[in-house]
Structures are given as structure tokens and as C-alpha cells.
N, C-alpha and C positions, 0 to 999 in steps of 0.2 A: 504494500500500500504506500502510495506517495501523496503527501499533502504539500501544496504550494501556498505560501502566504505572501501577500503583497501589501504594500502601503498605498492607500488611496486617501488623500487629503488628511494625512496623519492618523488614519484608522487602519486597523489590521483586517484584511479580508482573506478568507480561506477558500481554497479550491481543492476538493478531495478527489483523488484518483483521476486527474486529467489525462487525456491521451498523451502518450510519450512525445509525440511529434509537436504538441502544442506547448510543452513546458517552456521551451526556449522563447516563446512569443510573449511571456509575461515580462515586459521590460521593467516593471516596477517591483519585481519579486525581491524578497529580502530573506526568506527562509524556505528551505526545502527539507521536509521531514520524511524520512524513510522508516516506516514501521513494518518489520517483518517482510521486507521486499523480496520479490522474486530475483533470480539471478539476472534475468533480462533487465529488470528495472534498475538494479544496482549498477550493472555494467553501462547502461545508458547514461545514468547520472555521472558516473566516473569519467566516461569518455567525453560527454558533452561539456562538462565544466572543468575537465582536466584536473581531477582530484583523485585521491585513492584512500578509501576507508581502511581502518585497521582490520587485519585478518582475525579470525577467531582465536588463533594462537597468540597473536600480539595482544589481544584484549585481556588475556589471562596473565600476562607478564606484569611484574611489579617494578621493573626498572623505570627510572625517571623518563628515559627516552620513549618508553611505551605509554607514558601518561601525558606528557606534554612535549610536543615537537614543533619547533619554530623553523620555518624555511623562508626563502625570499618572498614567496607569494602567499603562503598559508600559515595558519596556526592550527595544529591538530591536537585535540584534547581527548583523552579517554578517561571517563569518570565512572565510578561505581555509585549507583543510586540505590538507597535502601528501600526495598519493597515492604509496605506495611502489612505483612502477613502475621499469623500467630507466632511463627518463628521467622525473625527478620532475615531476609536474604538480599544478596547484592545483584542488581541488574546493571550490566555495563552498557554505557551509552557513548558513542563517538560523536564528537563535535568538530567541525572544520570551519574555520573562519577564513574566507577568501574575498578580498576586496570588501564589498559591503554585504556579502552573502553569508548566511549561516546554513550549514548542512548538518543534519543530525541523522544518525543511524542507530537503530535499536531493534531488539527482538522482543515482541510482545507489547502489550499495552501498559503504559506507565502513567498513573493518574496525575502525577505532577505536571506532565505536559499539558493535559487538558486544563488544569488549574492555571498554569502560566498563560495559556491562550485566553482564558476568561479575564485574567488581570490585564492583559494587553488590550483586549477589546473594550474594557471599561475605563481605561486610563483617560483622564480628562485633559491632560496636557498633550496627548497625542504620542504616538510611537516614533522614536527617532529612526531615520532611514539608514540604519546600520545594524548588521547582524550581531554586533557586540551587545547592543541593547537587548535583543531577544535572548542571547545567551545569559546575560546577567539577570534578566527577569526569571528565566528558568532556574538559575542558580539560587536566587533569592527565595523562590518558591520552595525549592528543595531544602534550603536552610530552615525556613519556617516549618516545613514538615519534620525535619530532624529535631527541631526544638519541641514540637508536639510529642514526638516519640520519647524524648528524654523526660518530658513532663509526665507522660504516661508511666514510664518506668519508675519515676520518683513516687508517684501515687501508689504503685504496686509495692514499692519498697516500704512505704509507710504502713501499708496494711500488714505486710509480713512482720515488720518491727513490732506493731501492736500485738499481733498474735503470739509472737515469740516472747515478749516481755510480760504482758499482762496475763495472757492465758497459759503461758509456759507450754505452748504447743510444740511437741517434738515429733511430729509426724514426718514420714519419709517424703510426702508430697511437698512439704515446706522446704526441705533441703533441695529437692529437685527444682522447685520454683526459683530458689536463689541461684542455683547453677545456670538455669535458663536465662535469667535476667543478666547474669554476668556475661554470658555469651552474647546476648543482645547488645549490651553496652560496648563490648569489644568490637562488634560489627559496626556499630554507630561511630565509635571513636576512629576506626580505620577509615570509614567513608568521609568523615569530617576532616581528618588529617589530609586526605587526598585533595579535598577542595581547597584547603589552606595552601597547599603547595602550588596548585594551579593558579589561584588568584595572586599569590606572591609572584609567580612567573609573569602573569599578565601585567602587573604593575610595572615590571621592568621593561615592557614593550613601550617605547616612547609614544607611538601613535595612540595606543589604547589609554595610556596614562594621561595623555593630553585630553582625550575625549571624556573619560569617565573616572578621573582621579578621585574625586570626592566619593563617588559611589563605590569604587573598589576599596577605598579605605574603610568605609562603613561595613562592607561585607567582611573584610579582614577582621574587624573588631567583633562582629557578630560570631564569626567562626571561632575566634579565640575564646569568646564567652561560652560557646557550646562545648569547646574542649575542656574548659574548666569544670563545667557542670557534669560532663561525662566522667571526668576524672574523679570528681567528688562522689558520683553515684557508684563508681567502681570501688572506691575505698569504703563507702558505706556498706556495700554488699559484702565485701571481704570481712568487715567488722561483724555483720550479722551472721555470716557463715562461721566465723570463729566463736561467736556467742552461742550459736546452735551446737557446735561441736563441744564447747565447754560445758553446756547444760547436759549434753548426752554423757560426757565423762563423769559429771557429778552424779547423774542418775545411775550409771553403771557402778560407780564407787559405792553408792548407797546399797545397791544389791549385793555387791561383793562383801561389803561390811556386815550386812545381815547374815550372809552365809558364813562369814568368818566367826562372828559371835556365836552363832548356833553350833558351829563345829567345836569351838573352844569350850563352850558351856557343857557339851555332852562328852568331852574327852575324859574328865575325871570319873563320871559314872561308868563310862565304857571301860576305863582302866580297872575300876573296882570290880565290876562284873566279870572282867576277864581273869582277874586274880582269883576270885572265888569260884570261877568256873573251871579251874584247873583240876585235873583228876589225879592228884597225888594221894598216896595212901595215908600219910601222916599230915593232917591239917587240923589244928586244934579247934577251929571254929565249926568243923563239921558236926561235932557232937554237942555244940553249944545250943541251948534251947532258944535263946534270943538272937541267934546268929543271923537268921534271915531278916527280921525287923531291923537289926543293927546295920546290915549291909544296905537295906533300902534307905534308911535314914541317912546313912553316910553318903550315899549317892545324891540324894536330894540336897543335903547340906553343902556338898562340894559344888553343885550347880548354882545354888543360891549365892555362895561365896564369890564365885566368878562374876555373876550378874551384879552383885553389889560393888565389886571392884571396878567393873566397866562403867557403872553408873557414877561412881565417885570420880573417875577420870573423865567423865562427860564424853564417853565414846558412844553412848546410847542416847 
């Protein structure tokens, strides 16, 4: 699928799936968006505009050259956008800035693009006739989405914290929830860090810095703020995990303590019963009339003695 966006009197207009032969006729085009395109559509755009999108292998690489590439004619950017699924996943998007055009290449539908288009269409000051404006709007929309995700994670962290501290809930689901949130925070932190590197590189481009210096600076500050919040969320989750494991250890120690006390309390009676259970021929107490009651009383007294000793030491 190909969408072509043009600027008409400062307003963004969209043309969905136009015939390939007519795409070059849009003289005021500013943005060409390829969503899960066919091989024919991709090759046509690359050949017509003399650009080359990242390959599927290059998209997966983490080197700086595979994330931001500046040539004499183009700026090529590969960014990972976080999909707001139950388990956050990364969807890679390729951006190419050439002259005043923005080209985007993605697989599957990404809601942030639709939200960015709505923003551009409702802008009262009009859309600038430069692809950089479109790119920054998409980036700002994604940053707002990342902020919402972090806020959602923080709300979930608050719920877990209350359940852990007030209710002393030590269920396995709680620990798994903490682990899942940690994974989500790491995914978000990685995606936000990539945006920071890209925007920092864009600021160093004289042409872009001249056009959108103030806007790029604000985006850098917003990204830095998100990184701080994600770092704080990560530290808080680590603290909750340590608290959970500490409470589990305390609970296990209590159980072990109970078994230890029971074992020690019954050791003297067991020893006494073992002694008087031996089958030796000459044992004075065997002929003793009060031998059995004496042995029982001795066993009870030895158990009570140890219980009193533990109580005095405040081990119980």
C-alpha cells in the first residue's frame, strides 16, 4: 500500500493507493508512505526517486550506520517504534529525507502514523513544505505515546507496590508481573535511546538545525525527560523485586524456624524413649513400679524446658 501526501494551501491532503504511473505527477507531494508494499511498489519508488530503503537484515542491525546514515543527497533513518501490545514489541520503520520529501517504509499498521496525520490535518498554522516537519511530527507523536506507556507502567507499579506492602501478597503472578514490567521498561528505554541518538544527529545537520533548531531542542529535552522516568521506573521495579524476594526469604525462614523448634523440642523425649527402649538384660528401671510414669514425665518436662528456653531468648 502506498499513500501520497501533498501540501495544498498549507493543508495536508492524502491520496491512498494511487496508480504507480500517477505518483510522479503530484508536484506538491511532501510525503510518500509505504505500508507493507509489494515488491513492485517498493522497486518503483526506489527507482523513480533514486533512493534505497534498508534491507530486512540492515533493519535488525544495531550499528550507528544502520540507524542513521547521512549522504550528499539523503538522510536515512531506521527507528524502532514500540507497539502498544500487552507485551511491548518493536516495529522498525525506515525514514528517508531527500530534498523536501519524506519517504517512510514499514511493515504492518502503526497507529502512531494515523495519529500524526490527524495532528497534521488539524494544525492551525499550516504544515511546512518540508519532509522534516512531517518526520518531527511523527517523532513527537511517538514520544507522546512513549510517555503514555511509561505512565501506564508507573500506575501498574503503584498497584503492585500497594499489594506487596499493604496486603503482603507473595503470589507467583506478582513476581511474574514485575518481571514483565521490567522487560517493558527495557524495551521502552532502548527505543527512546535510539530516538535520542537520531535527533542528536539531526541537530548536527546545518540545514535541519537552521530550519527546526528550537523544535529539535525541545524534542531532545522531552527525550531526556523520558529516559529519566524510564530509569526511575526500572530502579523502582528492581526495588520491588528485591522487596518481594526479601519477604519470601522471611516467610521461608519462619517455616524453617518452626521446623527447627519442633525438631529440637522433640529431641530430648526421643532420646529418653530411645534409652528406655533398649533391650539390655540389666536395666534397673525395668523393675521399677513408677518407671513408666517417670519416663513420661521426664519427656514432657524436657520438652517444656526447651520451649521455655526458646521463649526466654525470644526465638518464638
